Each structure stands twice: as structure tokens, then as C-alpha cells.
C-alpha positions as CSV (number, residue, x, y, z in Angstrom):
1,M,32.3,-14.7,62.0
2,G,30.0,-13.0,64.9
3,E,31.0,-9.7,64.5
4,F,30.1,-10.5,60.7
5,K,26.5,-11.2,61.4
6,N,25.4,-8.9,64.3
7,K,26.8,-5.8,61.7
8,Q,24.1,-7.9,59.0
9,D,21.5,-8.1,62.0
10,V,22.1,-4.6,62.2
11,T,22.1,-3.9,58.8
12,L,19.2,-5.6,58.2
13,K,17.2,-4.1,61.4
14,E,18.5,-0.3,59.7
15,F,16.6,-1.3,56.7
16,I,13.2,-2.5,57.8
17,L,12.8,0.0,60.1
18,K,13.6,2.9,57.1
19,I,10.9,1.0,55.3
20,H,9.0,1.5,58.3
21,D,9.5,5.2,58.9
22,W,8.6,6.0,55.0
23,F,5.6,4.4,55.5
24,K,4.8,5.9,57.9
25,Y,5.1,9.6,56.3
26,L,3.5,8.0,54.1
27,L,0.6,7.7,56.0
28,S,0.4,10.6,57.4
29,K,0.0,12.0,54.0
30,W,-2.2,10.0,52.9
31,Y,-4.4,13.3,52.5
32,V,-1.7,14.1,49.8
33,L,-2.2,10.8,47.8
34,I,-5.7,11.4,48.0
35,I,-5.8,15.1,46.6
36,A,-3.0,13.7,43.9
37,G,-5.6,10.4,42.8
38,V,-9.3,12.4,42.9
39,V,-7.2,14.8,40.9
40,G,-5.8,12.8,37.9
41,A,-9.1,10.5,37.8
42,A,-10.9,13.8,37.5
43,L,-8.7,14.7,34.5
44,G,-8.6,11.1,33.3
45,F,-12.7,11.7,33.0
46,F,-13.1,14.7,31.2
47,Y,-10.1,13.6,28.7
48,A,-11.3,10.4,28.4
49,S,-14.7,12.0,27.6
50,F,-13.3,14.8,24.7
51,R,-11.5,12.4,23.0
52,K,-13.3,11.7,19.7
53,P,-13.9,7.7,18.7
54,I,-11.1,6.3,16.5
55,Y,-13.3,4.9,13.2
56,T,-11.3,1.5,11.9
57,A,-11.7,0.9,8.3
58,T,-11.0,-3.2,7.5
59,T,-10.5,-4.2,4.0
60,T,-9.7,-8.4,3.6
61,F,-8.8,-10.2,0.2
62,V,-7.1,-13.1,-0.9
63,L,-4.4,-13.1,-3.0
64,E,-4.0,-16.0,-5.9
65,S,-0.5,-15.2,-7.6
66,G,0.0,-15.9,-11.1
67,D,1.0,-19.0,-12.3
68,N,4.8,-18.4,-13.8
69,S,5.4,-21.3,-14.9
70,S,6.6,-22.0,-18.5
71,G,6.6,-25.5,-19.2
72,G,4.5,-26.0,-22.1
73,M,5.5,-22.8,-23.4
74,S,9.3,-23.8,-23.9
75,Q,8.6,-25.3,-27.9
76,M,7.7,-22.0,-28.1
77,A,10.2,-19.8,-27.3
78,G,12.3,-20.3,-30.0
79,L,10.3,-19.5,-32.5
80,A,9.2,-16.6,-30.8
81,A,12.6,-15.4,-30.2
82,L,12.7,-15.5,-33.6
83,A,9.9,-12.9,-33.2
84,G,11.8,-10.9,-30.5
85,V,9.2,-12.5,-27.9
86,N,10.4,-14.1,-25.0
87,L,8.1,-16.4,-23.8
88,N,9.7,-17.9,-20.9
89,Q,9.6,-15.5,-18.4
90,S,7.3,-13.6,-16.7
91,G,6.9,-10.2,-14.2
92,G,6.1,-11.8,-12.0
93,G,8.4,-12.7,-8.5
94,I,8.7,-9.0,-7.2
95,F,5.6,-8.8,-5.9
96,Q,6.0,-12.2,-2.7
97,G,5.0,-12.0,0.9
98,E,6.3,-9.0,3.1
99,N,7.2,-7.6,-0.4
100,L,3.4,-6.9,-0.7
101,F,2.7,-5.5,2.9
102,E,5.7,-2.9,2.0
103,L,4.1,-2.4,-1.0
104,Y,0.9,-0.6,0.5
105,R,3.7,1.0,2.5
106,S,5.5,2.9,0.1
107,R,6.0,5.9,-0.2
108,K,5.0,6.4,-4.1
109,M,1.3,4.9,-3.2
110,I,0.2,5.9,0.1
111,E,1.0,9.4,-2.3
112,R,-1.0,8.3,-5.2
113,T,-4.1,7.6,-3.1
114,L,-3.7,11.1,-1.0
115,L,-3.8,12.5,-4.2
116,L,-7.4,11.1,-5.6
117,S,-10.4,12.8,-5.5
118,S,-12.8,12.0,-2.0
119,P,-15.4,9.2,-3.4
120,S,-17.7,11.2,-1.4
121,D,-16.9,15.0,-2.5
122,S,-14.8,15.3,-5.8
123,S,-14.1,19.3,-4.3
124,L,-11.9,17.6,-2.1
125,L,-8.6,15.3,-1.9
126,L,-8.3,12.4,0.4
127,L,-5.2,14.8,1.3
128,D,-7.5,17.8,2.0
129,R,-9.9,15.8,5.0
130,Y,-6.5,14.4,6.1
131,F,-5.0,17.5,6.4
132,M,-8.9,18.8,7.8
133,L,-8.2,15.7,11.2
134,H,-5.4,17.8,12.2
135,N,-6.4,21.2,11.3
136,D,-3.7,22.0,8.9
137,K,-4.4,24.6,7.2
138,E,-5.8,26.6,10.5
139,R,-1.9,26.1,12.0
140,W,-0.8,27.3,8.5
141,K,-3.0,30.5,8.4
142,K,-0.6,31.4,11.7
143,Q,2.7,30.1,11.2
144,N,3.4,29.9,7.3
145,P,0.7,31.3,4.9
146,K,2.4,30.6,2.2
147,L,1.6,27.2,1.9
148,L,-2.1,27.9,1.1
149,Q,-0.8,28.9,-1.9
150,I,0.4,25.1,-3.1
151,D,-2.2,23.8,-5.0
152,F,-2.2,19.8,-4.7
153,R,-4.0,19.1,-7.6
154,Q,-1.4,20.6,-9.8
155,H,2.2,20.3,-10.6
156,I,3.9,23.6,-9.2
157,T,8.1,24.2,-9.9
158,G,10.2,27.0,-7.9
159,E,9.9,26.8,-4.2
160,L,6.7,26.0,-3.4
161,L,7.6,22.0,-4.6
162,R,10.2,21.7,-2.2
163,S,7.1,22.9,0.7
164,R,4.4,20.4,-1.0
165,D,6.6,17.5,-1.5
166,S,8.3,17.8,2.2
167,I,4.9,17.8,3.4
168,L,3.5,15.3,1.6
169,Q,6.4,13.2,3.4
170,T,5.5,14.7,6.8
171,V,2.1,13.0,6.3
172,I,3.1,9.7,4.5
173,K,5.8,8.9,7.7
174,D,2.3,9.6,9.6
175,I,-0.3,7.7,8.1
176,N,2.0,4.8,8.8
177,L,3.2,5.6,12.0
178,N,-0.4,6.5,13.5
179,N,-3.8,5.2,10.5
180,L,-2.4,2.1,9.0
181,N,-1.9,-1.7,9.3
182,V,-1.1,-4.4,7.1
183,G,-0.6,-7.5,7.2
184,K,-2.3,-11.6,7.9
185,L,-5.4,-11.9,9.5
186,D,-3.8,-14.4,11.2
187,K,-0.3,-16.5,11.7
188,K,-2.9,-19.4,9.4
189,S,-4.7,-17.7,6.9
190,G,-4.1,-16.5,4.2
191,L,-6.5,-13.3,3.8
192,I,-4.8,-9.9,3.9
193,K,-6.2,-7.5,6.0
194,I,-6.0,-3.4,5.7
195,D,-6.9,-1.3,8.6
196,V,-7.2,2.0,8.8
197,H,-7.5,3.8,11.6
198,S,-8.0,8.1,12.8
199,I,-10.9,10.6,14.4
200,D,-13.0,11.3,10.6
201,E,-15.3,8.0,9.6
202,K,-15.6,9.2,6.7
203,F,-11.1,9.6,5.3
204,S,-11.1,6.1,7.5
205,K,-13.4,4.4,4.8
206,E,-12.3,6.0,1.7
207,F,-9.0,6.1,2.1
208,N,-8.8,2.6,3.5
209,Q,-10.9,1.7,0.5
210,S,-8.2,3.8,-2.3
211,L,-5.6,2.6,-1.1
212,V,-7.2,-0.7,-1.3
213,S,-7.9,-0.1,-4.8
214,E,-4.7,1.5,-5.6
215,V,-2.3,-0.7,-4.9
216,N,-4.0,-4.1,-6.6
217,R,-4.4,-2.3,-9.5
218,F,-0.4,-1.4,-9.8
219,Y,0.4,-5.1,-8.7
220,I,-1.9,-6.4,-11.3
221,N,-0.2,-3.8,-14.2
222,T,2.7,-4.6,-13.1
223,K,2.5,-8.6,-12.7
224,T,1.0,-8.6,-16.4
225,K,2.9,-6.0,-18.2
226,K,5.5,-8.5,-19.9
227,S,3.2,-10.8,-21.1
228,L,1.1,-7.2,-22.0
229,E,4.2,-6.5,-24.2
230,N,4.7,-10.0,-25.5
231,I,1.2,-10.1,-27.1
232,R,1.5,-6.0,-28.2
233,I,4.1,-7.5,-30.8
234,L,3.1,-10.4,-31.5
235,Q,0.0,-9.1,-32.6
236,Y,1.8,-6.0,-34.4
237,K,4.0,-8.6,-35.9
238,T,0.3,-11.0,-37.1
239,D,-1.2,-7.5,-38.4
240,S,2.0,-6.8,-40.4
241,V,2.3,-10.6,-42.0
242,R,-1.4,-11.0,-42.0
243,A,-1.3,-7.4,-44.8
244,I,1.3,-8.6,-46.7
245,I,-0.5,-11.6,-47.4
246,N,-3.5,-10.1,-48.9
247,G,-1.3,-7.6,-50.2
248,N,0.6,-10.2,-52.6
249,I,-3.0,-12.1,-53.3
250,S,-4.2,-8.3,-54.4
251,I,-1.4,-8.1,-56.8
252,A,-1.7,-11.8,-58.2
253,A,-5.5,-10.7,-59.1
254,S,-4.7,-7.3,-61.0
255,V,-1.8,-9.3,-62.9
256,N,-5.0,-11.1,-63.7
257,D,-7.3,-8.8,-64.7
258,A,-4.5,-6.6,-66.4
259,T,-3.8,-8.9,-69.0
260,P,-7.4,-11.2,-70.2
261,N,-6.1,-12.1,-73.6
262,L,-2.8,-12.4,-73.4
263,N,-0.8,-13.3,-76.1
264,P,0.7,-17.0,-75.7
265,T,3.8,-15.8,-76.3
266,R,4.2,-13.2,-74.0
267,L,2.5,-15.6,-71.3
268,A,6.1,-14.0,-68.4
269,Q,4.5,-10.9,-68.6
270,R,1.8,-12.9,-66.4
271,L,3.4,-15.4,-65.4
272,I,5.6,-14.6,-63.5
273,P,4.6,-11.6,-61.6
274,T,2.1,-14.3,-60.4
275,Q,4.1,-16.8,-59.7
276,R,6.2,-14.5,-57.3
277,S,3.8,-13.1,-55.1
278,Q,2.1,-16.7,-55.1
279,F,5.5,-17.4,-53.4
280,S,5.5,-14.4,-51.7
281,A,1.9,-15.7,-50.2
282,E,2.6,-19.1,-49.4
283,T,6.4,-17.5,-47.2
284,N,4.5,-15.9,-45.4
285,K,1.4,-18.0,-44.4
286,T,3.7,-20.6,-43.0
287,I,5.4,-16.9,-40.9
288,L,1.8,-16.4,-40.2
289,A,1.4,-19.6,-39.1
290,Q,3.7,-19.9,-36.2
291,L,2.5,-15.9,-35.6
292,V,-0.4,-17.1,-35.0
293,Q,0.3,-20.0,-32.9
294,N,3.2,-17.6,-30.5
295,L,-0.2,-14.2,-29.9
296,E,-2.3,-17.3,-28.7
297,M,0.6,-19.1,-26.5
298,S,1.3,-15.6,-24.6
299,K,-2.9,-14.9,-24.2
300,M,-3.0,-18.5,-22.7
301,S,0.2,-17.2,-21.3
302,L,-1.3,-13.9,-19.8
303,L,-4.4,-15.7,-18.3
304,R,-2.6,-17.9,-15.8
305,E,0.3,-15.0,-14.6
306,S,-2.3,-12.8,-14.1
307,P,-2.9,-12.5,-10.8
308,L,-6.8,-13.4,-9.1
309,I,-7.5,-10.5,-5.7
310,E,-10.8,-11.1,-4.7
311,V,-12.4,-9.0,-2.2
312,V,-13.8,-10.8,1.1
313,D,-15.3,-8.3,3.2
314,E,-14.8,-4.2,3.4
315,P,-15.6,-0.9,5.3
316,I,-20.3,0.3,5.0
317,Y,-21.5,2.3,7.3
318,P,-21.3,2.5,10.1
319,L,-17.8,1.7,11.2
320,P,-16.6,-0.1,14.0
321,F,-15.5,2.6,16.9
322,A,-13.2,2.4,19.7
323,K,-13.7,5.3,22.8
324,L,-11.8,5.1,26.0
325,G,-14.4,4.5,28.8
326,S,-14.5,7.6,31.5
327,I,-14.8,5.5,34.1
328,K,-11.5,3.3,33.8
329,I,-9.0,5.9,32.4
330,A,-10.5,7.4,35.4
331,L,-9.3,5.0,38.0
332,L,-5.6,4.4,36.0
333,V,-5.0,8.0,35.4
334,G,-5.9,9.0,39.1
335,I,-3.7,5.6,40.6
336,G,-1.4,7.2,38.1
337,A,-1.5,10.0,39.8
338,A,-1.8,8.7,43.1
339,L,1.4,6.9,42.5
340,L,3.9,9.5,40.9
341,C,2.6,12.0,44.2
342,V,4.7,8.7,46.3
343,C,7.7,8.8,44.7
344,V,8.1,13.1,44.7
345,L,7.4,12.3,48.7
346,L,9.8,9.8,48.9
347,G,12.4,12.0,47.2
348,K,11.7,14.4,48.7
349,K,12.3,12.7,51.9
350,L,15.1,10.9,50.7
351,F,17.0,14.7,49.9
352,R,15.7,15.9,53.4
353,H,18.5,12.5,54.9
354,I,20.7,12.8,52.3
355,L,21.1,16.8,53.6
356,S,21.2,16.1,56.8
């Protein structure tokens, strides 16, 4: 037992001596550490000085999804079904919670937005402003000049179509990773927040506003699409029945006008067409009343289902920007360079010790 303690004491003593030895070694290399720190601080200072500021465009809005309950509509469901309309189903539940956020990040929505004209310069697409951020077209001139032939405003086919889609996919992936943030303003708030970051103030603002407008328009159209289709069908059937009634009234009047002094023994020539027209008009009048009622109920359903999107804040010039502090970055990079130098020196000493 005493022998084990002696071995443990010797091992601990050797460990402490080695740490002391390494510390003395690092002190002897103080000038190397200072040079590494100064060089790192200088590089960090110049990096922070020349790095462009990051502009952030933020839109916050509140979304009130439509009321999809069908309570009062159930009484009309049977009658509407006869007209080929379903009043109890709405186009409502597909964009709830995180699904709406994913809609903003979707390839379709971002691609549509990128292919819109820049609000400040109609000769440019928002995609062209993105290319300017990264000097993509200058790089294409050197690496692949064929890409400059792609016109993103036109529908193209063949090999260029594959290249076009590949470029768009790369841009969309980069925007999702580095430029776009979607979420709630905070955990307790119901406000939705859309942030777009970039080094180009115009691109940040215009892409943010265009994306919000495009997605919200798609959202509203999708939510109300079924109700609008129901209203279109009911309106068509209502107009058709009303036209039939008007035709029946016109026929009855025409028969009376055509036989002003009819022989009493030949009343059938007037009565039969007139009564037939009146019967058809009365029958269609009942149908028309039900169709009009269903049409008005469908319009009320559309009003309930239509979502309310109210923008609370939208980006305005000048946009807030974040620029790295030169002194802070210089200190951090300088300390990092000194620590890296320490690791290199210790690794070098350990390697020599192992070889010896």
C-alpha cells in the first residue's frame, strides 16, 4: 500500500514538474506569442474595417385565419349539393403553425419572388440584384460564359434550362441559409416576423417586401379558392335559371300578342303555351329562390373564411445595419492567434520529447 502511494506521489510530482517545464518553455517564447497576437490583431482590424455592413429588412404582421366552422351552413348543405356545390368544406387547414413558415422558405415562393422586377429599377430582376451581391456574372465570364446567355425573364428549353434551374436552386438554398429568417416575434406574441439580411440595402428591403406580398397573396388565394369556386358555380346556375324564367315570361307575352282576337272555339292555341310557360316560370322561381339563398350563404362563408393579414411594421430607409467593431474583432483575433501559437509550440515540444 505504501509502495502504491509512493508511485502515485512520484507520478503527480512528475506531472507538476512537466507543467512547470512547459510553462517556462512558453515564457521563453514570449516574443513569438506577442508577434502572433499583434499580427492576428492587425489582420482582424483590417478585416473588420473592410467588411461591408449587414443590412436587415424586417416585416412583422398579424395573421387572423378565417373561421372555417360550418355551423349555420349545415342546413343549406343538402340543397347546395343538388347544385353541385359543397358548402361545408373550406380550403382552410393546410397552412397552420409551422406550415406557414415553411411556405416562406419554399422553393416555389422564393423563386417567384426572385423573378419579380425590382421595384426601384424595372430593368432588373430581384435575382439580378442577388447576382450583384456575389459578382456571379463576373465569375461566369471567366469560368462558364454560356451561363450569360440565360434570360431569366423568358421560358427556355434544352441544355440552358437545366443550367437555369441549377442556378435557381443554388440561389434559393443560399438565401435560406444566409439571408432569410422566418418565425414569431417572440414566444408569447402572435406576430410573425420576416427578416432578410444582406450587404445590399436595396436588395434586403425589396426582397423582403416582395416575398411577404407574394406569399400572403398565395396564402389568401389558396384559403379562399374552394369558396370562390362554389360562388362561381352557384352564380352560373342562378343566372341560367333566371334566364329561363325571363324566357318563359317572354313566351307567354308573345303568345298573347300573336293572338289578339282569337276565336273562342280555339282557345287552346293561347292557353296551352301560356299555361306551360307559367308553370315552367313558377317551378324555376322556386329553384331560383333556393339558389339565390345558397349563393348569399356562400358569399357569407367566403367572408368568414377570408384570412386577415395586417402588416404592423415594414422596412423603411435607412435600414438598420450591423457592422463588426474593429477594436473588438482585433482583440478577439489577436487572442485567438496567440492561443493557436501556444498550441503549435506545445505540440512541437511534445513531438520532440516523444522522439527523444
